[in-house]
C-alpha positions as CSV (number, residue, x, y, z in Angstrom):
1,M,17.4,-9.7,-11.8
2,N,20.4,-8.0,-10.3
3,R,21.1,-9.6,-6.9
4,R,22.9,-6.7,-5.3
5,T,22.8,-6.7,-1.5
6,I,20.7,-4.1,0.2
7,P,23.2,-1.6,1.5
8,S,24.1,-0.5,5.0
9,L,24.4,3.3,4.5
10,Q,26.4,5.8,6.5
11,M,25.3,9.2,7.5
12,S,25.0,11.6,4.6
13,V,27.9,13.9,3.9
14,Y,26.2,17.2,4.3
15,G,27.2,20.4,6.0
16,Q,29.3,20.2,9.2
17,D,31.9,17.5,9.1
18,R,32.7,17.9,12.8
19,L,29.1,17.4,13.8
20,R,28.8,14.4,11.4
21,S,31.9,12.8,13.0
22,E,30.2,13.3,16.4
23,G,27.1,11.5,15.2
24,F,24.6,14.1,14.0
25,V,23.4,15.3,10.6
26,V,20.3,17.2,9.6
27,M,19.5,18.0,6.0
28,P,16.6,18.7,3.5
29,L,15.0,15.5,2.5
30,E,14.8,16.5,-1.2
31,F,18.6,17.1,-1.2
32,S,19.2,13.7,0.2
33,M,17.0,12.0,-2.3
34,R,18.5,13.9,-5.2
35,Q,22.2,13.6,-4.3
36,E,22.0,10.0,-2.8
37,P,19.8,7.9,-5.1
38,Q,20.8,4.8,-3.2
39,R,18.5,5.9,-0.4
40,L,15.6,5.4,-2.8
41,I,16.1,1.6,-2.6
42,P,15.7,-0.4,0.6
43,H,18.6,0.0,3.0
44,F,19.5,0.1,6.7
45,H,22.0,1.7,9.0
46,D,23.3,1.7,12.6
47,F,21.9,5.1,13.7
48,F,18.5,6.6,14.3
49,Q,16.5,8.9,12.0
50,I,13.4,11.1,12.3
51,F,11.9,12.4,9.1
52,L,9.5,15.3,8.6
53,I,7.8,14.6,5.3
54,T,5.6,17.2,3.5
55,G,3.5,15.9,0.6
56,A,2.7,12.5,-0.8
57,G,4.9,9.4,-0.8
58,R,5.2,5.7,0.1
59,L,7.1,4.5,3.1
60,M,8.6,1.0,3.3
61,H,9.5,-0.1,6.8
62,D,10.5,-3.7,7.6
63,F,8.2,-5.2,4.9
64,R,5.3,-2.9,5.6
65,D,4.2,-0.3,3.0
66,H,2.3,2.9,3.9
67,D,1.1,5.7,1.7
68,V,1.3,9.2,3.3
69,T,0.0,12.7,2.4
70,G,0.1,16.0,4.2
71,L,2.6,16.3,7.0
72,T,4.1,13.0,8.4
73,L,6.7,12.1,11.0
74,F,8.6,8.9,10.2
75,F,10.8,7.2,12.9
76,L,13.6,4.8,12.3
77,S,15.7,2.7,14.7
78,P,19.0,1.1,13.9
79,G,18.8,-2.0,11.7
80,Q,15.3,-1.4,10.3
81,V,15.1,-2.0,6.5
82,H,13.4,1.0,5.0
83,T,13.1,3.5,2.1
84,I,10.9,6.5,1.1
85,R,9.5,6.7,-2.4
86,P,8.6,10.4,-2.7
87,A,6.2,12.0,-5.1
88,Q,7.4,14.8,-7.4
89,Q,6.7,17.6,-4.9
90,T,7.6,15.8,-1.7
91,Q,9.8,17.9,0.6
92,G,10.9,17.7,4.2
93,T,13.8,17.3,6.6
94,V,15.7,14.3,8.0
95,A,17.7,14.3,11.2
96,S,20.2,11.4,11.7
97,F,21.8,10.8,15.1
98,T,23.6,8.1,17.1
99,Q,22.5,7.1,20.6
100,E,26.0,8.2,21.7
101,F,25.4,11.7,20.4
102,F,21.9,11.9,21.9
103,D,22.8,10.5,25.4
104,H,26.2,12.3,25.7
105,H,27.2,10.8,29.1
106,A,23.6,10.9,30.4
107,P,23.1,8.1,32.9
108,P,21.3,5.0,31.6
109,P,18.7,4.1,30.7
110,S,18.5,6.3,27.6
111,M,15.4,8.4,27.1
112,L,15.2,6.7,23.7
113,F,14.1,3.5,25.4
114,D,11.0,5.2,26.8
115,L,9.8,6.6,23.4
116,P,6.9,4.7,21.9
117,F,8.1,4.8,18.3
118,F,11.6,3.5,18.6
119,F,13.0,0.0,19.1
120,S,9.9,-2.2,19.3
121,T,9.1,-4.1,16.1
122,G,5.3,-4.0,16.6
123,V,4.8,-0.3,16.8
124,T,3.6,2.0,14.1
125,P,6.7,4.1,13.0
126,W,4.8,6.9,11.2
127,L,2.6,9.7,12.5
128,T,0.3,12.0,10.6
129,V,0.6,15.6,11.9
130,S,-2.6,17.7,11.8
131,A,-2.8,21.3,10.6
132,D,-3.2,22.4,14.2
133,E,0.0,20.7,15.2
134,A,2.1,21.4,12.1
135,A,3.6,24.8,13.0
136,R,5.1,23.6,16.3
137,I,6.6,20.5,14.8
138,T,7.9,22.3,11.7
139,A,9.5,25.0,13.9
140,L,11.5,22.4,15.8
141,F,12.9,20.9,12.6
142,A,13.7,24.4,11.4
143,Q,15.6,25.0,14.6
144,L,17.5,21.8,14.2
145,Q,18.5,22.8,10.6
146,G,19.4,26.3,11.5
147,E,21.6,25.3,14.5
148,Y,23.3,22.6,12.4
149,D,24.0,25.0,9.5
150,A,25.3,27.8,11.8
151,A,27.3,25.4,14.1
152,Q,27.9,28.1,16.7
153,S,29.4,27.6,20.1
154,G,27.3,25.1,22.1
155,V,25.5,23.7,19.1
156,Q,25.7,20.1,20.3
157,E,23.7,20.9,23.5
158,V,21.2,22.9,21.5
159,L,20.7,20.1,19.1
160,R,20.3,17.5,21.9
161,A,17.8,19.8,23.7
162,T,15.8,20.4,20.6
163,L,15.7,16.7,19.8
164,R,14.4,16.0,23.3
165,I,11.7,18.7,23.0
166,L,10.8,17.2,19.6
167,F,10.5,13.7,21.0
168,I,8.3,14.9,23.9
169,Q,6.0,16.7,21.5
170,A,5.9,13.7,19.1
171,G,5.3,11.3,22.0
172,R,2.3,13.3,23.1
173,L,0.9,13.3,19.5
174,Y,1.7,9.6,19.2
175,A,-0.2,8.8,22.4
176,Q,-3.3,10.7,21.2
177,K,-3.4,8.9,17.9
178,H,-2.2,5.4,18.9
179,S,-3.7,5.0,22.3
180,V,-0.4,4.5,24.1
181,K,-1.2,3.1,27.6
182,E,-0.2,4.9,30.7
183,T,2.9,3.4,32.3
184,S,1.8,0.7,34.7
185,R,3.9,-2.1,36.2
186,A,2.7,-4.4,33.4
187,A,3.4,-1.9,30.7
188,L,6.9,-1.3,32.1
189,L,7.6,-5.0,32.2
190,T,6.4,-5.4,28.6
191,R,8.7,-2.5,27.5
192,Q,11.6,-4.1,29.4
193,F,10.9,-7.4,27.7
194,H,10.9,-5.8,24.2
195,L,14.2,-4.1,24.9
196,S,15.7,-7.3,26.3
197,L,14.4,-9.1,23.2
198,E,16.2,-6.6,20.9
199,H,19.5,-7.4,22.6
200,H,19.2,-11.2,23.0
201,F,16.8,-12.7,20.5
202,R,19.5,-14.5,18.6
203,E,20.9,-16.2,21.7
204,W,17.8,-16.6,23.9
205,Q,15.0,-18.5,22.3
206,T,13.0,-19.5,25.4
207,L,11.3,-17.4,28.0
208,A,13.4,-18.5,31.0
209,P,16.5,-16.2,30.5
210,Y,14.2,-13.2,29.9
211,A,12.3,-14.0,33.0
212,R,15.5,-14.3,35.0
213,E,16.8,-11.0,33.7
214,L,13.5,-9.3,34.6
215,G,13.3,-11.0,38.0
216,I,10.0,-12.7,37.5
217,T,8.7,-16.2,36.8
218,V,8.1,-17.5,33.3
219,N,4.4,-17.8,33.9
220,H,4.1,-14.2,35.2
221,L,6.1,-12.9,32.2
222,N,3.8,-14.8,29.8
223,D,0.7,-13.6,31.5
224,V,1.8,-9.9,31.5
225,I,2.9,-10.0,27.8
226,H,-0.4,-11.7,26.8
227,Q,-2.4,-9.0,28.7
228,E,-0.4,-6.1,27.4
229,A,0.5,-7.1,23.8
230,G,-2.3,-9.6,23.0
231,H,0.2,-12.3,22.1
232,A,2.1,-15.0,24.0
233,A,5.7,-13.9,24.9
234,G,7.0,-16.9,22.9
235,E,5.2,-15.6,19.8
236,L,7.0,-12.3,20.1
237,I,10.3,-14.1,20.3
238,R,9.4,-16.1,17.2
239,Q,8.3,-13.0,15.3
240,R,11.5,-11.1,16.2
241,R,13.6,-14.0,14.9
242,L,11.5,-14.2,11.8
243,L,12.0,-10.4,11.1
244,D,15.8,-10.9,11.6
245,A,15.8,-13.7,9.0
246,K,13.7,-11.6,6.6
247,R,16.1,-8.7,6.8
248,L,19.0,-10.9,6.1
249,L,17.2,-12.6,3.1
250,L,16.6,-9.1,1.7
251,H,19.8,-7.3,2.4
252,S,22.5,-10.0,2.3
253,D,23.8,-12.6,-0.1
254,L,24.2,-15.2,2.7
255,S,22.8,-18.6,1.8
256,V,19.7,-19.8,3.5
257,S,21.7,-22.2,5.6
258,E,24.1,-19.4,6.6
259,I,21.2,-17.2,7.6
260,G,19.7,-20.0,9.6
261,Y,22.9,-20.3,11.6
262,Q,23.3,-16.6,12.0
263,T,19.8,-16.3,13.4
264,G,20.3,-19.1,16.0
265,F,19.2,-22.2,14.1
266,Q,21.7,-25.1,14.2
267,D,19.7,-27.2,11.8
268,P,19.0,-25.6,8.3
269,S,16.0,-27.9,7.7
270,Y,14.4,-26.8,11.0
271,F,15.1,-23.1,10.0
272,T,13.3,-23.7,6.7
273,R,10.3,-25.4,8.5
274,F,10.2,-22.5,11.0
275,F,10.2,-19.9,8.3
276,R,7.6,-21.6,6.2
277,R,5.3,-22.1,9.2
278,H,5.4,-18.5,10.3
279,A,5.9,-16.7,6.9
280,G,3.8,-18.9,4.6
281,Q,6.8,-19.3,2.2
282,T,10.2,-21.0,2.2
283,P,13.1,-18.7,2.8
284,G,14.1,-19.0,-0.9
285,E,10.6,-18.1,-2.1
286,F,10.5,-15.1,0.3
287,R,13.9,-13.9,-1.0
288,D,12.8,-14.1,-4.6
289,A,9.5,-12.3,-4.0
290,I,10.8,-9.5,-1.8
291,R,13.7,-8.7,-4.0
292,E,11.4,-8.7,-7.0
293,K,9.2,-6.2,-5.2
294,Y,11.9,-3.8,-3.7
295,Q,14.9,-4.2,-6.0
296,P,14.1,-3.6,-9.7
297,E,16.2,-4.7,-12.6
298,A,19.4,-2.8,-13.0
299,D,19.5,-0.5,-16.1
């Protein structure tokens, strides 16, 4: 089997070069799939995407597969390994943007941190849109495409404002369908822990530094996470490190030992034991199986 690495792709070259250089592109999904076939195999990138998908297809997102029909929103955060396998008649729109473009000097924290479908690894990144909701969501994507194509004066602010409206609408729909809890102190701490975990999981492998950053005790952090997420906080750390290793095994040609070191394990044999205990396979067995599944033989 061809052992090509899974690529890190840049934003599509489509339409307005100036807006692309500033960190934003919106384009028809079918054009992207037709002109850039590398996007039909698993890949990742360092920017956000939101897809509007009309019709049938299969989504792959960090080793989860999901079949969709009808109208679907698909949310991607930087670093997540993914692809879309469209059916013959699948259509849609994909908006790609950087956090720098979206925030544009807005004071921290970014609105992106508050959205339920970005960043956290345990969330569902797809959302089925009902017929009653379709017109409003479709109109927002049409406005993004129209503004991007016309590129008139003030287009950046219109695009940012439209994205914000889209995210608010999508967040409401997501809350209806996925029972997102109201923001309580415990929910806020859990969200902050997830965001801190995204930044520090390679260097912080125990709860103590996370608790210090959040200004609470280790016991309180563990109690809150267990109550809100249904898992011990330490288990979330382990699962995030495991996901990091899986991504590298799929999309890099680093050796197992090198991946162990890169993900914070100083002892390669301990990394192998950790991986087998939590994934049910050795790293080598996982690499062979996942590449066989997602990376077919070269012609």
